[in-house]
C-alpha positions as CSV (number, residue, x, y, z in Angstrom):
1,M,0.3,23.1,-14.1
2,K,-3.2,23.7,-15.3
3,G,-5.6,21.3,-16.8
4,I,-4.0,18.2,-15.2
5,I,-7.1,17.4,-13.1
6,Q,-10.6,16.8,-14.5
7,I,-12.9,18.2,-11.8
8,P,-16.5,16.8,-12.0
9,T,-19.2,19.2,-13.1
10,A,-20.9,19.6,-9.7
11,A,-17.6,20.2,-7.9
12,R,-16.5,22.7,-10.5
13,Q,-19.9,24.5,-10.1
14,V,-19.2,24.8,-6.4
15,L,-15.8,26.3,-7.1
16,E,-17.2,28.7,-9.6
17,M,-20.0,30.0,-7.3
18,I,-17.5,30.7,-4.6
19,K,-15.3,32.5,-7.1
20,V,-18.2,34.6,-8.4
21,A,-19.0,35.6,-4.9
22,G,-15.5,37.2,-4.6
23,F,-13.5,34.4,-2.9
24,E,-11.0,31.7,-3.9
25,A,-11.5,28.0,-3.7
26,F,-9.6,24.8,-4.5
27,V,-10.2,21.1,-4.5
28,V,-7.8,19.7,-1.9
29,G,-6.3,16.7,-0.3
30,G,-7.0,13.1,-1.3
31,C,-8.9,14.0,-4.4
32,V,-5.9,15.9,-5.8
33,R,-3.5,13.1,-4.8
34,D,-5.7,10.4,-6.4
35,S,-6.2,12.5,-9.6
36,V,-2.5,13.1,-10.0
37,M,-2.0,9.3,-9.6
38,G,-4.6,8.5,-12.2
39,K,-7.1,7.1,-9.7
40,K,-10.7,8.1,-9.4
41,P,-11.4,10.1,-6.3
42,H,-14.3,9.0,-4.0
43,D,-14.8,12.5,-2.6
44,W,-14.0,16.0,-3.7
45,D,-13.2,18.2,-0.7
46,I,-12.9,22.0,-1.1
47,T,-10.9,24.6,0.7
48,T,-11.6,28.3,0.5
49,N,-10.9,31.7,2.1
50,A,-14.7,32.2,2.4
51,L,-16.0,32.0,5.9
52,P,-18.6,29.4,6.9
53,D,-21.3,32.1,7.0
54,D,-20.3,33.2,3.5
55,I,-20.7,29.6,2.2
56,V,-24.2,29.3,3.9
57,R,-25.1,32.6,2.2
58,I,-23.8,31.6,-1.3
59,F,-25.5,28.2,-1.5
60,P,-29.2,27.5,-1.2
61,K,-28.6,24.0,0.3
62,T,-26.1,23.5,3.1
63,I,-25.6,21.4,6.2
64,P,-23.5,22.8,9.1
65,T,-21.7,19.4,9.6
66,G,-18.5,20.8,11.2
67,I,-19.1,24.5,11.4
68,Q,-17.1,24.9,14.6
69,H,-14.1,23.8,12.7
70,G,-15.0,25.8,9.6
71,T,-16.7,23.0,7.6
72,V,-20.0,23.3,5.8
73,T,-21.4,20.6,3.5
74,V,-22.8,22.0,0.3
75,L,-25.4,20.0,-1.6
76,M,-25.2,20.4,-5.4
77,D,-27.0,18.3,-8.0
78,G,-27.6,15.5,-5.6
79,E,-24.0,15.4,-4.4
80,A,-22.4,16.5,-1.1
81,F,-19.2,18.5,-0.9
82,E,-17.3,19.4,2.3
83,V,-16.2,23.1,2.0
84,T,-13.8,24.2,4.7
85,T,-12.4,27.6,5.4
86,Y,-8.6,28.0,5.4
87,R,-7.5,27.6,9.0
88,L,-4.7,27.6,11.5
89,D,-4.8,25.1,14.3
90,G,-3.9,26.1,17.9
91,D,-2.0,23.8,20.2
92,Y,-3.0,20.2,20.6
93,Q,-3.5,19.0,24.1
94,D,-5.1,15.6,23.6
95,M,-3.2,14.4,20.5
96,R,-6.4,14.6,18.5
97,R,-8.0,18.0,18.4
98,P,-6.6,21.6,18.5
99,T,-7.6,23.7,21.5
100,S,-8.5,26.4,19.1
101,V,-9.1,27.1,15.4
102,S,-8.6,30.4,13.7
103,Y,-9.4,31.2,10.1
104,S,-6.8,32.4,7.6
105,Q,-6.8,34.0,4.2
106,S,-3.7,32.0,3.1
107,L,-4.0,28.7,1.3
108,E,-0.4,27.9,2.3
109,D,-1.4,28.1,6.0
110,D,-4.1,25.6,5.4
111,L,-1.9,23.2,3.5
112,A,0.9,23.5,6.1
113,R,-1.3,22.0,8.9
114,R,-2.0,18.8,6.9
115,D,-0.5,15.4,7.7
116,F,1.5,14.2,4.7
117,T,2.9,16.0,1.6
118,I,0.8,13.8,-0.8
119,N,-2.3,15.1,1.0
120,A,-1.2,18.7,1.1
121,M,-1.8,19.7,-2.6
122,A,-4.6,21.9,-3.9
123,Y,-5.9,22.6,-7.4
124,N,-8.3,24.8,-9.4
125,D,-8.4,25.5,-13.1
126,D,-7.3,29.1,-12.8
127,V,-4.2,28.6,-10.6
128,G,-3.4,25.0,-11.4
129,L,-1.7,22.7,-9.0
130,V,-0.5,24.2,-5.7
131,D,2.2,22.0,-4.2
132,R,4.2,23.9,-1.6
133,F,5.6,20.8,0.2
134,G,6.8,18.5,-2.5
135,G,3.8,16.2,-2.7
136,L,4.2,15.6,-6.4
137,E,7.8,14.6,-6.0
138,D,7.0,12.2,-3.2
139,I,4.3,10.6,-5.3
140,D,6.9,10.2,-8.1
141,N,9.3,8.7,-5.5
142,R,6.5,6.6,-3.8
143,L,7.1,8.1,-0.4
144,I,4.9,8.9,2.6
145,R,6.5,12.0,4.2
146,C,5.1,14.3,6.9
147,V,4.4,18.0,6.1
148,G,7.1,19.9,8.1
149,E,8.5,18.3,11.3
150,P,7.3,14.7,11.8
151,D,7.4,14.9,15.7
152,K,5.1,17.9,15.6
153,R,2.6,16.3,13.2
154,F,2.4,13.1,15.2
155,N,2.1,14.9,18.5
156,E,-0.8,16.9,17.1
157,D,-2.6,13.7,16.3
158,A,-1.0,10.4,17.3
159,L,-3.3,8.5,14.9
160,R,-1.4,9.9,12.0
161,M,1.3,7.3,12.7
162,L,-1.2,4.5,11.8
163,R,-2.5,6.6,8.9
164,A,1.1,6.6,7.6
165,L,1.1,2.8,7.7
166,R,-2.4,2.7,6.0
167,F,-1.3,5.0,3.2
168,S,1.8,3.0,2.8
169,A,-0.3,-0.1,2.5
170,R,-2.9,1.4,0.2
171,L,-0.6,3.1,-2.2
172,D,2.4,0.7,-1.9
173,F,4.6,3.5,-0.9
174,D,7.6,3.5,1.5
175,I,7.6,5.7,4.6
176,E,10.3,8.3,4.3
177,G,13.2,7.9,6.8
178,E,12.7,10.9,9.2
179,T,8.9,10.1,9.2
180,M,9.6,6.5,10.1
181,E,12.1,7.4,12.8
182,S,9.5,9.7,14.3
183,I,7.0,6.8,14.3
184,Y,9.5,4.7,16.2
185,R,10.0,7.5,18.8
186,N,6.4,8.4,19.3
187,S,4.3,5.2,18.7
188,I,3.5,4.8,22.4
189,N,1.4,7.9,22.2
190,I,-1.1,5.9,20.1
191,E,-2.4,4.7,23.5
192,K,-4.0,8.1,23.8
193,V,-6.1,7.5,20.7
194,S,-9.6,5.9,20.9
195,L,-9.7,2.3,19.9
196,E,-12.5,3.0,17.5
197,R,-10.2,5.3,15.5
198,I,-7.3,2.8,15.8
199,N,-9.6,0.1,14.4
200,T,-10.5,2.1,11.3
201,E,-6.8,2.5,10.4
202,F,-6.0,-1.1,11.3
203,E,-8.8,-2.4,9.1
204,G,-7.6,-0.2,6.2
205,I,-4.1,-1.8,6.5
206,I,-5.6,-5.3,6.5
207,K,-7.7,-4.6,3.4
208,A,-4.9,-2.9,1.5
209,N,-1.7,-4.8,2.3
210,T,-1.4,-7.0,5.4
211,N,2.4,-7.2,4.9
212,K,2.7,-3.6,6.3
213,L,1.4,-4.9,9.7
214,A,5.0,-6.3,10.3
215,I,6.1,-2.7,11.1
216,I,4.0,-2.8,14.3
217,N,6.2,-5.6,15.6
218,D,9.0,-3.1,16.0
219,L,6.9,-0.3,17.6
220,D,6.6,0.4,21.3
221,I,2.8,0.4,20.9
222,R,2.8,-3.3,20.0
223,S,2.5,-4.6,23.6
224,Y,-0.4,-2.2,24.3
225,L,-2.3,-3.4,21.3
226,L,-1.3,-7.1,21.0
227,G,0.3,-8.2,24.3
228,D,3.0,-10.8,23.7
229,F,1.8,-11.4,20.1
230,Y,4.0,-10.6,17.1
231,F,2.7,-10.8,13.6
232,D,4.1,-13.7,11.6
233,E,5.4,-12.5,8.3
234,G,4.5,-15.8,6.6
235,D,0.9,-15.4,7.8
236,L,0.8,-11.8,6.6
237,A,2.0,-12.9,3.2
238,R,-0.6,-15.7,3.1
239,A,-3.3,-13.2,3.9
240,M,-2.2,-11.0,1.0
241,V,-2.6,-14.0,-1.4
242,L,-6.2,-14.1,-0.3
243,D,-8.3,-12.2,-2.9
244,D,-12.0,-11.3,-2.6
245,I,-12.9,-13.7,-5.3
246,F,-16.5,-14.1,-4.0
247,S,-17.1,-10.3,-3.7
248,C,-18.3,-10.2,-0.1
249,D,-16.2,-7.6,1.6
250,E,-17.1,-8.2,5.2
251,Y,-16.3,-11.9,4.9
252,F,-13.1,-11.2,3.0
253,R,-11.9,-8.9,5.7
254,A,-12.8,-11.5,8.4
255,A,-10.8,-14.1,6.5
256,R,-7.7,-11.8,6.2
257,R,-8.1,-10.9,9.9
258,A,-8.2,-14.6,10.8
259,L,-5.0,-15.3,8.8
260,V,-3.0,-12.4,10.3
261,F,-3.9,-13.7,13.8
262,R,-3.5,-17.4,12.9
263,K,-0.8,-17.9,15.5
264,Y,-2.5,-15.9,18.2
265,E,-2.7,-18.1,21.3
266,G,-4.7,-16.0,23.6
267,D,-8.4,-15.3,23.7
268,L,-9.0,-14.0,20.2
269,K,-12.6,-12.8,20.9
270,A,-11.3,-10.7,23.8
271,L,-8.6,-9.2,21.5
272,L,-11.2,-8.3,18.9
273,R,-13.5,-6.9,21.6
274,F,-10.6,-4.7,22.8
275,F,-10.2,-3.4,19.2
276,K,-14.0,-2.5,19.2
277,Y,-15.0,-4.9,16.5
278,S,-18.8,-5.6,16.2
279,K,-20.1,-8.9,17.5
280,K,-20.9,-9.9,13.9
281,D,-17.3,-9.2,12.8
282,M,-15.9,-11.0,15.8
283,E,-18.0,-14.1,15.2
284,K,-17.0,-14.3,11.5
285,T,-13.3,-13.8,12.3
286,F,-13.4,-16.3,15.1
287,F,-15.0,-19.1,13.0
288,I,-12.5,-18.7,10.2
289,W,-9.6,-18.5,12.6
290,R,-10.8,-21.7,14.3
291,A,-11.3,-23.4,11.0
292,I,-7.8,-22.5,9.9
293,R,-6.3,-24.1,13.0
294,D,-8.7,-27.1,13.3
295,D,-7.3,-30.5,12.4
296,M,-10.9,-31.7,11.9
297,Y,-10.9,-30.0,8.5
298,G,-7.4,-31.2,7.6
299,N,-8.6,-33.4,4.7
300,L,-8.9,-30.1,2.7
301,L,-5.1,-29.8,2.7
302,N,-4.4,-33.4,1.6
303,E,-4.3,-33.8,-2.2
304,N,-4.8,-37.6,-1.8
305,T,-8.1,-37.2,0.0
306,S,-11.0,-38.9,-1.9
307,D,-13.9,-36.9,-3.3
308,D,-16.2,-38.5,-0.8
309,D,-14.1,-37.5,2.1
310,L,-13.7,-34.0,0.8
311,R,-17.4,-33.8,0.4
312,L,-17.9,-34.9,4.0
313,T,-15.5,-32.4,5.3
314,I,-17.1,-29.6,3.3
315,K,-20.5,-30.5,4.8
316,Y,-19.1,-30.4,8.3
317,I,-17.8,-26.9,7.7
318,L,-21.2,-25.9,6.3
319,R,-22.9,-27.4,9.3
320,D,-20.6,-25.6,11.8
321,A,-20.7,-22.2,10.0
322,R,-24.5,-22.1,9.6
323,D,-23.7,-19.5,6.9
324,N,-22.8,-20.7,3.4
325,I,-20.7,-17.6,2.6
326,L,-18.9,-17.9,5.8
327,A,-18.2,-21.5,5.2
328,K,-16.9,-20.7,1.7
329,Y,-14.4,-18.1,3.0
330,A,-13.3,-20.4,5.9
331,I,-12.5,-23.1,3.3
332,Y,-10.7,-20.6,1.1
333,A,-8.6,-19.3,4.0
334,K,-7.9,-22.9,5.1
335,I,-6.6,-24.1,1.7
336,I,-4.8,-20.8,0.7
337,E,-1.5,-22.0,2.3
338,K,-1.1,-25.0,0.0
339,C,-3.6,-24.0,-2.7
340,A,-4.7,-27.7,-2.4
341,N,-7.5,-28.9,-4.6
342,I,-9.0,-25.4,-5.0
343,G,-11.0,-26.1,-8.2
344,L,-12.2,-29.5,-7.0
345,I,-13.1,-28.3,-3.5
346,F,-15.3,-25.5,-4.8
347,N,-16.9,-27.6,-7.5
348,L,-17.9,-30.0,-4.7
349,F,-19.0,-27.1,-2.5
350,N,-21.3,-25.8,-5.2
351,D,-22.6,-29.2,-6.0
352,I,-23.6,-29.8,-2.4
353,I,-25.5,-26.5,-2.3
354,E,-27.1,-27.0,-5.7
355,T,-28.2,-30.6,-5.1
356,G,-29.6,-29.7,-1.7
357,E,-27.5,-32.2,0.3
358,C,-28.2,-32.2,4.0
359,F,-25.8,-30.3,6.3
360,S,-28.3,-28.4,8.5
361,I,-31.1,-29.4,10.9
362,S,-33.5,-27.5,8.6
363,H,-32.6,-30.0,5.8
364,L,-33.7,-33.0,7.9
365,Q,-36.9,-34.8,6.9
366,I,-38.0,-34.7,10.5
367,S,-38.8,-31.8,12.8
368,G,-38.7,-31.1,16.5
369,R,-42.5,-31.6,16.6
370,D,-42.0,-35.1,15.1
371,I,-39.6,-35.9,17.9
372,I,-42.0,-34.6,20.6
373,D,-45.1,-36.2,19.1
374,G,-43.2,-39.5,19.0
375,G,-42.4,-39.2,22.7
376,L,-38.7,-39.4,21.9
377,A,-37.5,-36.2,23.7
378,K,-38.6,-32.9,25.3
379,G,-37.2,-29.5,25.9
380,K,-33.4,-29.1,25.2
381,K,-33.0,-32.8,24.5
382,V,-35.0,-32.3,21.3
383,G,-32.2,-30.1,19.8
384,I,-29.5,-32.5,21.1
385,L,-31.3,-35.4,19.4
386,L,-31.7,-33.5,16.1
387,E,-28.0,-32.7,16.1
388,A,-27.2,-36.3,16.6
389,L,-29.4,-37.2,13.7
390,L,-27.8,-34.6,11.5
391,D,-24.3,-36.1,12.2
392,W,-25.6,-39.4,10.9
393,V,-27.2,-38.0,7.8
394,I,-24.2,-35.9,6.8
395,S,-22.2,-39.1,6.6
396,Q,-25.0,-41.3,5.3
397,P,-27.4,-39.2,3.2
398,Q,-29.7,-42.1,2.5
399,L,-30.9,-42.0,6.1
400,N,-32.7,-38.7,5.5
401,E,-36.2,-40.1,5.3
402,K,-38.7,-39.5,8.1
403,E,-39.4,-43.1,9.1
404,R,-35.8,-44.0,9.0
405,L,-34.9,-41.0,11.1
406,L,-37.6,-41.8,13.7
407,D,-36.2,-45.4,13.9
408,L,-32.7,-44.0,14.2
409,A,-33.8,-41.6,16.9
410,R,-35.3,-44.5,18.9
411,K,-32.0,-46.4,18.7
412,I,-30.1,-43.3,19.8
413,Q,-32.3,-42.9,22.8
414,K,-31.9,-46.5,23.9
415,Q,-28.1,-46.2,24.0
């Protein structure tokens, strides 16, 4: 099968230069899978029988990114291509890396060590598609299947079990029967994988298809990762309804994360910390999670709520979030369950922002210096008084004038 993949010019040039030097080379893995499926690949990885030293000699610009494992990055026309020598992996002792790597002159040896059949295909224009393990058939049948014996693949690298879930989510494929049975048998070994690597796969599932997280409920690894928590299939489905309509990926993922953990009753920040999320991601997720569960914002779900009350609730969320984009995603996640008042709510949200209504201390027509100079408060009490004034102004915008605020501050202090 020749000519079925359109290799970009720079990648084709890399293949040609290796060929001219007397070696063979193929594009391999995800770029072949995506091309066969009609998707645009993000990266073009190359496999070859040339040794790393040969690649360094052939190309004027290279980076020895993983030379101990046979990988050299070739720079061509401003693009970077990972070029890896055909290899055979030795035994795996830590369920992550082989104890040894040896080079091979056989493309089939290299393809045989890969995780799934859909990732074990190679291509060049001279030979065409090389598919020794039925990857093309599995794409046609929409299946994730291990190359060779699943138990062996998963005991080489336990993370592959979560990768199977991620590919299933991303491609909307089923996991083939023997492969799934092996995941059930071996999932406890995921404990041996670093949480940073687990997080990467977990996030990939959340972004692609949250419904696939339900599989984790039936795996032995669930209690290690989640304690007594089970994913609620209704919440997973709601998270899938949530689209990134505002085009802010980190907030979108935080909103989906909050929805899949909506019924988590433990310390969510501690769980996210366990999963090695950044402080920024934890704070975003926690705010949205709390907003989803908070009755204070319940007006958003009531179609009989007046515009004035909706406006007030939106300003409270903006106040609490201290981040307009975060507030927007929190509202979106809150109302997604009932799709209540979506158009009206975001029209009001945008109007609040555009007209400059007060929902932040920075919007008050009075400053901390005014409070201090007026002898009304000092130190931490200044901030407390400003927060109290803000609460008044959110509900009664006409109070946001300096003299009226000073009068109000005096009354508050006398209480």
